[in-house]
N, C-alpha and C positions, 0 to 999 in steps of 0.2 A: 139189736140190741147186743148181739155178741159184739160189734165194734166194740162202744159202750165202753165193753169188760175189759176189753185191751188200751183205747186210747185215754181213761180218765188217769190208770195208773202213767202210764206212758208219760203222757202229760205233767201227772206230779212230780214223776223225777227229773222232767226239764226243768220246772222250775225251781226246783231245789238244786239241784247242778249249778243254774243261775244266779244261784244269791250265796256259794260253795265259794269259802275264803281262799282265794290262792295262795300258791305257798311259794310264789317266787319273792313277794313283797316288795316293796317301794324301790324298785328297778332304775329309775330316774334318778330317786334321790342316793341310793349307792353308788352310778356312775359319778352323780355332782360331787359326791365327797372326794369320789377316787381322784378326779378332774382337780378339786381343791387342793389337794396334798400334791400332786403332782406338778402344777404350777408354783407353789409355796417352796419347792423343791428347787424351782427353778430361780426363783428370788423373787415370783411374779405376783399379784392377786390375779382372781378370776371375774371376770367384770360381763356383763349381760351385756348382750348385740343388739336387742332388740326383739328377734325372732321368738316365734313360739314355736317351732316344730316338734317339742315331744323329745329331741332329742339335745341331751346336755353338751354333746362336742357341737352341736349345731347352736347352739341358744349362749354357749358362751364364751369368750376370750381371753387367754392367758394376757397380760399387762406386764414387761416385765419392768420393776419400781426402779431398778439400781442395780448396780454389777459391772462387769467387764463391759468395757467398751472396745471398736474395732480401732478406732483412731488411737494414732500415736501420737506420745508428745513431740517426738519431731528431735529427741532427743538422744 
């Protein structure tokens, strides 16, 4: 009986802690927003790679859509 006296509150505490809101927010969305802004600053657009790793750095690639080229006009 004494075990139940301690086990029930401990179980209740673990259950409530598991349902508590996280303080970190949506980390994936935040990292994705930063990647999008960095890619846009480079003149590109963020495009999915088809992977679903849970890390936006691996799941997306910055496609440069225009801008300077390394090739010269020959002039």
